[in-house]
C-alpha positions as CSV (number, residue, x, y, z in Angstrom):
1,X,-35.5,1.3,-6.5
2,X,-33.3,0.0,-9.9
3,X,-30.8,3.4,-8.9
4,X,-30.3,2.2,-5.3
5,X,-30.2,-1.8,-6.8
6,X,-27.4,-0.9,-8.8
7,X,-25.1,1.3,-5.9
8,X,-26.3,-1.8,-3.4
9,X,-24.1,-4.1,-6.6
10,X,-21.2,-1.7,-7.7
11,X,-19.9,-0.5,-3.9
12,X,-18.8,-3.2,-3.1
13,X,-16.5,-3.4,-6.1
14,X,-15.5,0.6,-6.4
15,X,-14.3,-0.4,-3.1
16,X,-12.3,-3.7,-4.0
17,X,-11.0,-2.2,-6.3
18,X,-9.9,1.6,-4.5
19,X,-8.1,-1.1,-2.1
20,X,-6.6,-3.0,-3.7
21,X,-4.7,0.2,-5.3
22,X,-4.2,1.8,-2.0
23,X,-2.7,-1.8,-1.2
24,X,-0.6,-1.9,-4.0
25,X,1.7,1.9,-3.3
26,X,1.8,1.1,0.3
27,X,3.7,-2.7,-0.4
28,X,5.8,-0.5,-3.0
29,X,6.6,2.0,0.5
30,X,7.1,0.0,2.0
31,X,10.0,-2.6,0.0
32,X,11.1,0.4,-0.2
33,X,10.9,2.2,3.0
34,X,12.9,-1.6,4.1
35,X,15.5,-0.4,1.7
36,X,16.4,2.7,2.8
37,X,16.5,0.9,6.4
38,X,18.9,-1.4,5.5
39,X,21.5,1.0,3.8
40,X,21.1,3.4,7.3
41,X,21.9,0.2,9.2
42,X,24.9,-1.0,6.8
43,X,26.4,2.9,7.7
44,X,25.5,2.3,10.8
45,X,27.3,-1.0,11.6
46,X,30.4,1.2,8.9
47,X,31.0,3.9,11.2
48,X,29.9,3.6,14.5
49,X,30.6,0.5,14.6
């Protein structure tokens, strides 16, 4: 019973920690992807239009 009690307490903590790490990585990738799309749009405006 003690083992199950520890699992119940620590599982949400690890889930939140892993979710926070993935969120940070996704946020950084989103920012870099946004800058890449902006660069592509600027190049299209410069050379196509």
